[in-house]
mmCIF file as Biopython writes it, N, C-alpha, C and O atoms, coordinates in Angstrom:
data_model
#
loop_
_atom_site.group_PDB
_atom_site.id
_atom_site.type_symbol
_atom_site.label_atom_id
_atom_site.label_alt_id
_atom_site.label_comp_id
_atom_site.label_asym_id
_atom_site.label_entity_id
_atom_site.label_seq_id
_atom_site.pdbx_PDB_ins_code
_atom_site.Cartn_x
_atom_site.Cartn_y
_atom_site.Cartn_z
_atom_site.occupancy
_atom_site.B_iso_or_equiv
_atom_site.auth_seq_id
_atom_site.auth_asym_id
_atom_site.pdbx_PDB_model_num
ATOM 1   N N  . MET A ? 1  ? 0.686   -1.205 0.348  1.0 0.0 1  A 1 
ATOM 2   C CA . MET A ? 1  ? -0.030  -0.065 -0.158 1.0 0.0 1  A 1 
ATOM 3   C C  . MET A ? 1  ? 1.124   1.405  0.084  1.0 0.0 1  A 1 
ATOM 4   O O  . MET A ? 1  ? 1.981   1.683  0.923  1.0 0.0 1  A 1 
ATOM 5   N N  . ASP A ? 2  ? 0.622   2.027  -1.045 1.0 0.0 2  A 1 
ATOM 6   C CA . ASP A ? 2  ? 1.646   3.253  -1.154 1.0 0.0 2  A 1 
ATOM 7   C C  . ASP A ? 2  ? 0.695   4.479  -0.815 1.0 0.0 2  A 1 
ATOM 8   O O  . ASP A ? 2  ? -0.262  4.852  -1.494 1.0 0.0 2  A 1 
ATOM 9   N N  . ILE A ? 3  ? 1.149   5.025  0.361  1.0 0.0 3  A 1 
ATOM 10  C CA . ILE A ? 3  ? 0.170   6.191  0.913  1.0 0.0 3  A 1 
ATOM 11  C C  . ILE A ? 3  ? -0.106  7.615  0.356  1.0 0.0 3  A 1 
ATOM 12  O O  . ILE A ? 3  ? -1.022  8.315  0.785  1.0 0.0 3  A 1 
ATOM 13  N N  . ASP A ? 4  ? 0.929   8.077  -0.838 1.0 0.0 4  A 1 
ATOM 14  C CA . ASP A ? 4  ? 0.443   8.634  -1.739 1.0 0.0 4  A 1 
ATOM 15  C C  . ASP A ? 4  ? 0.074   8.822  -2.457 1.0 0.0 4  A 1 
ATOM 16  O O  . ASP A ? 4  ? 0.020   9.939  -2.972 1.0 0.0 4  A 1 
ATOM 17  N N  . LYS A ? 5  ? -0.699  7.088  -3.160 1.0 0.0 5  A 1 
ATOM 18  C CA . LYS A ? 5  ? -1.535  6.896  -3.949 1.0 0.0 5  A 1 
ATOM 19  C C  . LYS A ? 5  ? -2.994  6.933  -3.361 1.0 0.0 5  A 1 
ATOM 20  O O  . LYS A ? 5  ? -3.896  6.495  -4.074 1.0 0.0 5  A 1 
ATOM 21  N N  . LEU A ? 6  ? -3.388  7.589  -1.694 1.0 0.0 6  A 1 
ATOM 22  C CA . LEU A ? 6  ? -4.049  7.459  -0.994 1.0 0.0 6  A 1 
ATOM 23  C C  . LEU A ? 6  ? -4.593  9.306  -1.296 1.0 0.0 6  A 1 
ATOM 24  O O  . LEU A ? 6  ? -5.679  9.715  -1.708 1.0 0.0 6  A 1 
ATOM 25  N N  . THR A ? 7  ? -3.545  9.965  -0.961 1.0 0.0 7  A 1 
ATOM 26  C CA . THR A ? 7  ? -3.790  10.898 -0.460 1.0 0.0 7  A 1 
ATOM 27  C C  . THR A ? 7  ? -3.929  12.002 -1.386 1.0 0.0 7  A 1 
ATOM 28  O O  . THR A ? 7  ? -3.232  11.394 -2.198 1.0 0.0 7  A 1 
ATOM 29  N N  . ARG A ? 8  ? -4.146  12.866 -1.877 1.0 0.0 8  A 1 
ATOM 30  C CA . ARG A ? 8  ? -4.238  14.090 -2.738 1.0 0.0 8  A 1 
ATOM 31  C C  . ARG A ? 8  ? -3.181  14.964 -2.539 1.0 0.0 8  A 1 
ATOM 32  O O  . ARG A ? 8  ? -2.731  15.335 -1.455 1.0 0.0 8  A 1 
ATOM 33  N N  . PRO A ? 9  ? -2.667  15.391 -4.089 1.0 0.0 9  A 1 
ATOM 34  C CA . PRO A ? 9  ? -0.951  16.115 -3.936 1.0 0.0 9  A 1 
ATOM 35  C C  . PRO A ? 9  ? -0.798  17.441 -3.485 1.0 0.0 9  A 1 
ATOM 36  O O  . PRO A ? 9  ? 0.337   17.889 -3.318 1.0 0.0 9  A 1 
ATOM 37  N N  . ASN A ? 10 ? -2.088  18.321 -3.204 1.0 0.0 10 A 1 
ATOM 38  C CA . ASN A ? 10 ? -2.230  19.355 -2.265 1.0 0.0 10 A 1 
ATOM 39  C C  . ASN A ? 10 ? -2.099  18.890 -0.864 1.0 0.0 10 A 1 
ATOM 40  O O  . ASN A ? 10 ? -1.668  19.575 0.064  1.0 0.0 10 A 1 
ATOM 41  N N  . VAL A ? 11 ? -2.566  17.496 -0.786 1.0 0.0 11 A 1 
ATOM 42  C CA . VAL A ? 11 ? -2.113  17.376 1.301  1.0 0.0 11 A 1 
ATOM 43  C C  . VAL A ? 11 ? -0.886  17.115 1.165  1.0 0.0 11 A 1 
ATOM 44  O O  . VAL A ? 11 ? -0.046  17.683 1.863  1.0 0.0 11 A 1 
ATOM 45  N N  . ARG A ? 12 ? -0.546  16.161 0.192  1.0 0.0 12 A 1 
ATOM 46  C CA . ARG A ? 12 ? 1.061   16.064 0.318  1.0 0.0 12 A 1 
ATOM 47  C C  . ARG A ? 12 ? 2.071   16.846 0.340  1.0 0.0 12 A 1 
ATOM 48  O O  . ARG A ? 12 ? 3.119   16.433 0.837  1.0 0.0 12 A 1 
ATOM 49  N N  . GLU A ? 13 ? 1.973   18.318 -0.260 1.0 0.0 13 A 1 
ATOM 50  C CA . GLU A ? 13 ? 2.535   19.357 -0.291 1.0 0.0 13 A 1 
ATOM 51  C C  . GLU A ? 13 ? 2.930   20.111 0.918  1.0 0.0 13 A 1 
ATOM 52  O O  . GLU A ? 13 ? 3.992   20.681 1.169  1.0 0.0 13 A 1 
ATOM 53  N N  . LEU A ? 14 ? 1.861   19.994 1.605  1.0 0.0 14 A 1 
ATOM 54  C CA . LEU A ? 14 ? 1.398   20.985 3.128  1.0 0.0 14 A 1 
ATOM 55  C C  . LEU A ? 14 ? 2.586   20.800 4.054  1.0 0.0 14 A 1 
ATOM 56  O O  . LEU A ? 14 ? 3.036   19.694 4.353  1.0 0.0 14 A 1 
ATOM 57  N N  . GLU A ? 15 ? 2.914   21.601 4.352  1.0 0.0 15 A 1 
ATOM 58  C CA . GLU A ? 15 ? 4.235   21.897 5.556  1.0 0.0 15 A 1 
ATOM 59  C C  . GLU A ? 15 ? 4.053   21.501 6.622  1.0 0.0 15 A 1 
ATOM 60  O O  . GLU A ? 15 ? 3.056   22.105 7.020  1.0 0.0 15 A 1 
ATOM 61  N N  . PRO A ? 16 ? 4.624   20.394 7.890  1.0 0.0 16 A 1 
ATOM 62  C CA . PRO A ? 16 ? 3.762   19.872 8.839  1.0 0.0 16 A 1 
ATOM 63  C C  . PRO A ? 16 ? 4.081   21.340 10.052 1.0 0.0 16 A 1 
ATOM 64  O O  . PRO A ? 16 ? 4.988   22.155 9.880  1.0 0.0 16 A 1 
ATOM 65  N N  . TYR A ? 17 ? 3.203   21.365 11.095 1.0 0.0 17 A 1 
ATOM 66  C CA . TYR A ? 17 ? 2.481   22.245 11.453 1.0 0.0 17 A 1 
ATOM 67  C C  . TYR A ? 17 ? 3.799   22.381 12.711 1.0 0.0 17 A 1 
ATOM 68  O O  . TYR A ? 17 ? 4.134   21.381 13.346 1.0 0.0 17 A 1 
ATOM 69  N N  . SER A ? 18 ? 4.524   23.888 12.969 1.0 0.0 18 A 1 
ATOM 70  C CA . SER A ? 18 ? 5.667   24.518 13.583 1.0 0.0 18 A 1 
ATOM 71  C C  . SER A ? 18 ? 5.621   24.557 14.476 1.0 0.0 18 A 1 
ATOM 72  O O  . SER A ? 18 ? 5.666   25.787 14.503 1.0 0.0 18 A 1 
ATOM 73  N N  . CYS A ? 19 ? 5.513   24.114 16.194 1.0 0.0 19 A 1 
ATOM 74  C CA . CYS A ? 19 ? 5.315   24.934 17.023 1.0 0.0 19 A 1 
ATOM 75  C C  . CYS A ? 19 ? 6.297   25.901 17.129 1.0 0.0 19 A 1 
ATOM 76  O O  . CYS A ? 19 ? 7.476   25.701 16.839 1.0 0.0 19 A 1 
ATOM 77  N N  . ALA A ? 20 ? 5.800   27.046 17.576 1.0 0.0 20 A 1 
ATOM 78  C CA . ALA A ? 20 ? 6.346   28.030 17.953 1.0 0.0 20 A 1 
ATOM 79  C C  . ALA A ? 20 ? 7.114   28.057 19.120 1.0 0.0 20 A 1 
ATOM 80  O O  . ALA A ? 20 ? 8.127   28.731 19.306 1.0 0.0 20 A 1 
ATOM 81  N N  . ARG A ? 21 ? 6.566   27.275 19.904 1.0 0.0 21 A 1 
ATOM 82  C CA . ARG A ? 21 ? 7.700   27.038 21.041 1.0 0.0 21 A 1 
ATOM 83  C C  . ARG A ? 21 ? 8.505   26.553 21.156 1.0 0.0 21 A 1 
ATOM 84  O O  . ARG A ? 21 ? 9.374   26.946 21.935 1.0 0.0 21 A 1 
ATOM 85  N N  . ASP A ? 22 ? 8.642   25.255 20.311 1.0 0.0 22 A 1 
ATOM 86  C CA . ASP A ? 22 ? 9.651   24.495 19.477 1.0 0.0 22 A 1 
ATOM 87  C C  . ASP A ? 22 ? 10.931  25.481 18.973 1.0 0.0 22 A 1 
ATOM 88  O O  . ASP A ? 22 ? 12.115  25.368 19.287 1.0 0.0 22 A 1 
ATOM 89  N N  . GLU A ? 23 ? 10.308  26.474 18.095 1.0 0.0 23 A 1 
ATOM 90  C CA . GLU A ? 23 ? 11.485  27.927 17.583 1.0 0.0 23 A 1 
ATOM 91  C C  . GLU A ? 23 ? 11.984  28.533 18.590 1.0 0.0 23 A 1 
ATOM 92  O O  . GLU A ? 23 ? 13.089  29.005 18.323 1.0 0.0 23 A 1 
ATOM 93  N N  . TYR A ? 24 ? 11.605  28.740 19.735 1.0 0.0 24 A 1 
ATOM 94  C CA . TYR A ? 24 ? 11.684  29.732 20.477 1.0 0.0 24 A 1 
ATOM 95  C C  . TYR A ? 24 ? 12.832  29.825 21.013 1.0 0.0 24 A 1 
ATOM 96  O O  . TYR A ? 24 ? 13.018  28.868 21.765 1.0 0.0 24 A 1 
ATOM 97  N N  . GLN A ? 25 ? 13.804  30.626 20.974 1.0 0.0 25 A 1 
ATOM 98  C CA . GLN A ? 25 ? 15.216  30.259 22.029 1.0 0.0 25 A 1 
ATOM 99  C C  . GLN A ? 25 ? 15.812  30.914 22.974 1.0 0.0 25 A 1 
ATOM 100 O O  . GLN A ? 25 ? 16.981  30.778 23.333 1.0 0.0 25 A 1 
ATOM 101 N N  . GLY A ? 26 ? 14.676  31.944 23.571 1.0 0.0 26 A 1 
ATOM 102 C CA . GLY A ? 26 ? 14.795  32.719 24.530 1.0 0.0 26 A 1 
ATOM 103 C C  . GLY A ? 26 ? 15.170  31.753 25.804 1.0 0.0 26 A 1 
ATOM 104 O O  . GLY A ? 26 ? 15.409  30.547 25.736 1.0 0.0 26 A 1 
ATOM 105 N N  . ASP A ? 27 ? 15.163  32.526 26.915 1.0 0.0 27 A 1 
ATOM 106 C CA . ASP A ? 27 ? 14.973  31.768 28.304 1.0 0.0 27 A 1 
ATOM 107 C C  . ASP A ? 27 ? 14.462  32.041 29.266 1.0 0.0 27 A 1 
ATOM 108 O O  . ASP A ? 27 ? 14.666  31.678 30.424 1.0 0.0 27 A 1 
ATOM 109 N N  . THR A ? 28 ? 13.528  32.924 28.688 1.0 0.0 28 A 1 
ATOM 110 C CA . THR A ? 28 ? 11.873  32.587 29.500 1.0 0.0 28 A 1 
ATOM 111 C C  . THR A ? 28 ? 11.243  31.263 29.589 1.0 0.0 28 A 1 
ATOM 112 O O  . THR A ? 28 ? 10.959  30.491 28.674 1.0 0.0 28 A 1 
ATOM 113 N N  . GLY A ? 29 ? 11.048  31.120 31.047 1.0 0.0 29 A 1 
ATOM 114 C CA . GLY A ? 29 ? 10.208  29.733 31.154 1.0 0.0 29 A 1 
ATOM 115 C C  . GLY A ? 29 ? 8.876   30.085 31.192 1.0 0.0 29 A 1 
ATOM 116 O O  . GLY A ? 29 ? 8.169   29.155 30.804 1.0 0.0 29 A 1 
ATOM 117 N N  . ILE A ? 30 ? 8.187   31.195 31.551 1.0 0.0 30 A 1 
ATOM 118 C CA . ILE A ? 30 ? 6.710   31.409 31.237 1.0 0.0 30 A 1 
ATOM 119 C C  . ILE A ? 30 ? 6.027   31.709 29.686 1.0 0.0 30 A 1 
ATOM 120 O O  . ILE A ? 30 ? 6.179   32.647 28.904 1.0 0.0 30 A 1 
ATOM 121 N N  . PHE A ? 31 ? 5.184   30.429 29.624 1.0 0.0 31 A 1 
ATOM 122 C CA . PHE A ? 31 ? 4.276   31.126 28.285 1.0 0.0 31 A 1 
ATOM 123 C C  . PHE A ? 31 ? 3.056   31.415 28.320 1.0 0.0 31 A 1 
ATOM 124 O O  . PHE A ? 31 ? 2.192   30.550 28.171 1.0 0.0 31 A 1 
ATOM 125 N N  . LEU A ? 32 ? 2.864   32.313 28.464 1.0 0.0 32 A 1 
ATOM 126 C CA . LEU A ? 32 ? 1.294   32.656 28.620 1.0 0.0 32 A 1 
ATOM 127 C C  . LEU A ? 32 ? 0.039   32.060 27.488 1.0 0.0 32 A 1 
ATOM 128 O O  . LEU A ? 32 ? -1.140  31.781 27.706 1.0 0.0 32 A 1 
ATOM 129 N N  . ASP A ? 33 ? 0.556   32.025 26.681 1.0 0.0 33 A 1 
ATOM 130 C CA . ASP A ? 33 ? -0.168  31.390 25.796 1.0 0.0 33 A 1 
ATOM 131 C C  . ASP A ? 33 ? -0.773  30.189 26.190 1.0 0.0 33 A 1 
ATOM 132 O O  . ASP A ? 33 ? -1.925  30.017 25.789 1.0 0.0 33 A 1 
ATOM 133 N N  . ALA A ? 34 ? -0.192  29.204 26.976 1.0 0.0 34 A 1 
ATOM 134 C CA . ALA A ? 34 ? -0.439  27.917 27.671 1.0 0.0 34 A 1 
ATOM 135 C C  . ALA A ? 34 ? -0.881  27.977 28.908 1.0 0.0 34 A 1 
ATOM 136 O O  . ALA A ? 34 ? -0.603  27.066 29.688 1.0 0.0 34 A 1 
ATOM 137 N N  . ASN A ? 35 ? -1.846  29.346 29.406 1.0 0.0 35 A 1 
ATOM 138 C CA . ASN A ? 35 ? -2.610  29.544 30.299 1.0 0.0 35 A 1 
ATOM 139 C C  . ASN A ? 35 ? -1.712  29.102 31.201 1.0 0.0 35 A 1 
ATOM 140 O O  . ASN A ? 35 ? -2.196  28.271 31.969 1.0 0.0 35 A 1 
ATOM 141 N N  . GLU A ? 36 ? -0.157  29.454 31.453 1.0 0.0 36 A 1 
ATOM 142 C CA . GLU A ? 36 ? 0.592   29.155 32.617 1.0 0.0 36 A 1 
ATOM 143 C C  . GLU A ? 36 ? 0.641   30.881 33.421 1.0 0.0 36 A 1 
ATOM 144 O O  . GLU A ? 36 ? 0.531   32.030 32.994 1.0 0.0 36 A 1 
ATOM 145 N N  . ASN A ? 37 ? 0.864   30.254 34.755 1.0 0.0 37 A 1 
ATOM 146 C CA . ASN A ? 37 ? 0.477   31.457 35.406 1.0 0.0 37 A 1 
ATOM 147 C C  . ASN A ? 37 ? 1.892   31.423 36.911 1.0 0.0 37 A 1 
ATOM 148 O O  . ASN A ? 37 ? 1.994   30.873 38.008 1.0 0.0 37 A 1 
ATOM 149 N N  . SER A ? 38 ? 2.503   32.114 36.289 1.0 0.0 38 A 1 
ATOM 150 C CA . SER A ? 38 ? 3.823   32.181 37.642 1.0 0.0 38 A 1 
ATOM 151 C C  . SER A ? 38 ? 3.763   32.459 38.940 1.0 0.0 38 A 1 
ATOM 152 O O  . SER A ? 38 ? 4.722   32.188 39.662 1.0 0.0 38 A 1 
ATOM 153 N N  . LEU A ? 39 ? 2.639   33.035 39.428 1.0 0.0 39 A 1 
ATOM 154 C CA . LEU A ? 39 ? 2.274   32.903 40.578 1.0 0.0 39 A 1 
ATOM 155 C C  . LEU A ? 39 ? 2.232   31.568 41.076 1.0 0.0 39 A 1 
ATOM 156 O O  . LEU A ? 39 ? 2.326   31.578 42.303 1.0 0.0 39 A 1 
ATOM 157 N N  . GLY A ? 40 ? 2.144   30.607 40.674 1.0 0.0 40 A 1 
ATOM 158 C CA . GLY A ? 40 ? 0.923   29.321 41.225 1.0 0.0 40 A 1 
ATOM 159 C C  . GLY A ? 40 ? -0.309  29.262 40.554 1.0 0.0 40 A 1 
ATOM 160 O O  . GLY A ? 40 ? -0.870  29.964 39.712 1.0 0.0 40 A 1 
ATOM 161 N N  . SER A ? 41 ? -0.663  27.878 41.364 1.0 0.0 41 A 1 
ATOM 162 C CA . SER A ? 41 ? -2.468  27.714 41.052 1.0 0.0 41 A 1 
ATOM 163 C C  . SER A ? 41 ? -3.031  28.551 41.693 1.0 0.0 41 A 1 
ATOM 164 O O  . SER A ? 41 ? -2.575  28.814 42.806 1.0 0.0 41 A 1 
ATOM 165 N N  . VAL A ? 42 ? -4.390  29.357 41.131 1.0 0.0 42 A 1 
ATOM 166 C CA . VAL A ? 42 ? -5.418  30.360 42.010 1.0 0.0 42 A 1 
ATOM 167 C C  . VAL A ? 42 ? -6.264  29.299 42.496 1.0 0.0 42 A 1 
ATOM 168 O O  . VAL A ? 42 ? -6.899  29.498 43.531 1.0 0.0 42 A 1 
ATOM 169 N N  . LEU A ? 43 ? -6.407  27.636 41.578 1.0 0.0 43 A 1 
ATOM 170 C CA . LEU A ? 43 ? -7.599  26.982 42.376 1.0 0.0 43 A 1 
ATOM 171 C C  . LEU A ? 43 ? -7.224  26.432 43.931 1.0 0.0 43 A 1 
ATOM 172 O O  . LEU A ? 43 ? -6.079  26.064 44.193 1.0 0.0 43 A 1 
ATOM 173 N N  . THR A ? 44 ? -8.093  26.420 44.736 1.0 0.0 44 A 1 
ATOM 174 C CA . THR A ? 44 ? -8.016  25.742 46.042 1.0 0.0 44 A 1 
ATOM 175 C C  . THR A ? 44 ? -7.640  24.472 46.069 1.0 0.0 44 A 1 
ATOM 176 O O  . THR A ? 44 ? -8.079  23.627 45.289 1.0 0.0 44 A 1 
ATOM 177 N N  . PRO A ? 45 ? -6.792  24.249 46.982 1.0 0.0 45 A 1 
ATOM 178 C CA . PRO A ? 45 ? -6.124  23.014 47.077 1.0 0.0 45 A 1 
ATOM 179 C C  . PRO A ? 45 ? -7.207  21.539 47.171 1.0 0.0 45 A 1 
ATOM 180 O O  . PRO A ? 45 ? -7.746  21.522 48.278 1.0 0.0 45 A 1 
ATOM 181 N N  . GLY A ? 46 ? -7.532  20.627 46.504 1.0 0.0 46 A 1 
ATOM 182 C CA . GLY A ? 46 ? -8.794  19.894 46.245 1.0 0.0 46 A 1 
ATOM 183 C C  . GLY A ? 46 ? -10.076 20.021 45.186 1.0 0.0 46 A 1 
ATOM 184 O O  . GLY A ? 46 ? -10.906 19.195 44.807 1.0 0.0 46 A 1 
ATOM 185 N N  . LEU A ? 47 ? -9.898  21.195 44.931 1.0 0.0 47 A 1 
ATOM 186 C CA . LEU A ? 47 ? -10.447 21.911 44.114 1.0 0.0 47 A 1 
ATOM 187 C C  . LEU A ? 47 ? -10.271 21.577 42.503 1.0 0.0 47 A 1 
ATOM 188 O O  . LEU A ? 47 ? -9.429  22.121 41.789 1.0 0.0 47 A 1 
ATOM 189 N N  . ASN A ? 48 ? -11.241 20.560 42.055 1.0 0.0 48 A 1 
ATOM 190 C CA . ASN A ? 48 ? -11.231 19.970 40.785 1.0 0.0 48 A 1 
ATOM 191 C C  . ASN A ? 48 ? -11.989 20.725 39.851 1.0 0.0 48 A 1 
ATOM 192 O O  . ASN A ? 48 ? -13.078 21.250 40.082 1.0 0.0 48 A 1 
ATOM 193 N N  . ARG A ? 49 ? -10.945 20.767 38.095 1.0 0.0 49 A 1 
ATOM 194 C CA . ARG A ? 49 ? -11.733 21.703 37.678 1.0 0.0 49 A 1 
ATOM 195 C C  . ARG A ? 49 ? -13.020 20.428 36.962 1.0 0.0 49 A 1 
ATOM 196 O O  . ARG A ? 49 ? -14.209 20.664 36.744 1.0 0.0 49 A 1 
ATOM 197 N N  . TYR A ? 50 ? -12.436 19.388 36.780 1.0 0.0 50 A 1 
ATOM 198 C CA . TYR A ? 50 ? -13.608 18.716 36.081 1.0 0.0 50 A 1 
ATOM 199 C C  . TYR A ? 50 ? -14.347 17.830 37.536 1.0 0.0 50 A 1 
ATOM 200 O O  . TYR A ? 50 ? -13.618 17.857 38.528 1.0 0.0 50 A 1 
ATOM 201 N N  . PRO A ? 51 ? -15.552 17.161 37.686 1.0 0.0 51 A 1 
ATOM 202 C CA . PRO A ? 51 ? -16.359 16.139 38.282 1.0 0.0 51 A 1 
ATOM 203 C C  . PRO A ? 51 ? -15.787 15.064 38.265 1.0 0.0 51 A 1 
ATOM 204 O O  . PRO A ? 51 ? -15.441 14.467 37.246 1.0 0.0 51 A 1 
ATOM 205 N N  . ASP A ? 52 ? -15.628 14.705 39.395 1.0 0.0 52 A 1 
ATOM 206 C CA . ASP A ? 52 ? -15.047 12.766 39.600 1.0 0.0 52 A 1 
ATOM 207 C C  . ASP A ? 52 ? -15.814 12.101 38.383 1.0 0.0 52 A 1 
ATOM 208 O O  . ASP A ? 52 ? -17.003 12.414 38.452 1.0 0.0 52 A 1 
ATOM 209 N N  . PRO A ? 53 ? -15.574 11.384 37.418 1.0 0.0 53 A 1 
ATOM 210 C CA . PRO A ? 53 ? -15.888 10.339 36.790 1.0 0.0 53 A 1 
ATOM 211 C C  . PRO A ? 53 ? -17.081 9.047  37.525 1.0 0.0 53 A 1 
ATOM 212 O O  . PRO A ? 53 ? -18.151 8.521  37.218 1.0 0.0 53 A 1 
ATOM 213 N N  . LEU A ? 54 ? -16.323 9.010  38.367 1.0 0.0 54 A 1 
ATOM 214 C CA . LEU A ? 54 ? -17.119 8.043  38.988 1.0 0.0 54 A 1 
ATOM 215 C C  . LEU A ? 54 ? -17.905 8.163  40.354 1.0 0.0 54 A 1 
ATOM 216 O O  . LEU A ? 54 ? -18.263 7.200  41.032 1.0 0.0 54 A 1 
ATOM 217 N N  . GLN A ? 55 ? -18.130 9.577  40.672 1.0 0.0 55 A 1 
ATOM 218 C CA . GLN A ? 55 ? -19.150 10.131 41.859 1.0 0.0 55 A 1 
ATOM 219 C C  . GLN A ? 55 ? -18.961 9.466  42.799 1.0 0.0 55 A 1 
ATOM 220 O O  . GLN A ? 55 ? -19.986 9.316  43.464 1.0 0.0 55 A 1 
ATOM 221 N N  . LYS A ? 56 ? -17.704 8.753  43.361 1.0 0.0 56 A 1 
ATOM 222 C CA . LYS A ? 56 ? -17.507 8.641  44.581 1.0 0.0 56 A 1 
ATOM 223 C C  . LYS A ? 56 ? -18.200 8.759  45.849 1.0 0.0 56 A 1 
ATOM 224 O O  . LYS A ? 56 ? -18.760 7.902  46.532 1.0 0.0 56 A 1 
ATOM 225 N N  . LYS A ? 57 ? -18.044 9.978  46.015 1.0 0.0 57 A 1 
ATOM 226 C CA . LYS A ? 57 ? -19.066 10.470 47.170 1.0 0.0 57 A 1 
ATOM 227 C C  . LYS A ? 57 ? -19.963 10.519 46.956 1.0 0.0 57 A 1 
ATOM 228 O O  . LYS A ? 57 ? -20.493 10.779 48.036 1.0 0.0 57 A 1 
ATOM 229 N N  . LEU A ? 58 ? -21.147 10.418 45.809 1.0 0.0 58 A 1 
ATOM 230 C CA . LEU A ? 58 ? -22.600 9.830  45.957 1.0 0.0 58 A 1 
ATOM 231 C C  . LEU A ? 58 ? -22.903 9.093  45.785 1.0 0.0 58 A 1 
ATOM 232 O O  . LEU A ? 58 ? -23.979 8.965  45.200 1.0 0.0 58 A 1 
ATOM 233 N N  . LYS A ? 59 ? -21.994 7.844  46.264 1.0 0.0 59 A 1 
ATOM 234 C CA . LYS A ? 59 ? -22.412 6.397  45.901 1.0 0.0 59 A 1 
ATOM 235 C C  . LYS A ? 59 ? -22.686 5.749  47.319 1.0 0.0 59 A 1 
ATOM 236 O O  . LYS A ? 59 ? -23.046 4.575  47.402 1.0 0.0 59 A 1 
#
């Protein structure tokens, strides 16, 4: 099986995605685009963003 026969020419010519974070040459360790916070988490310890999928406390 040849993948080139299964894909359109314009798809084969696409450039692969290049993450800006991989290309970054600086020494800053905080990236605000990734929702990072240099001051730590604002959530209270033990507070989850998503509910427990097993609902252990209700059972």
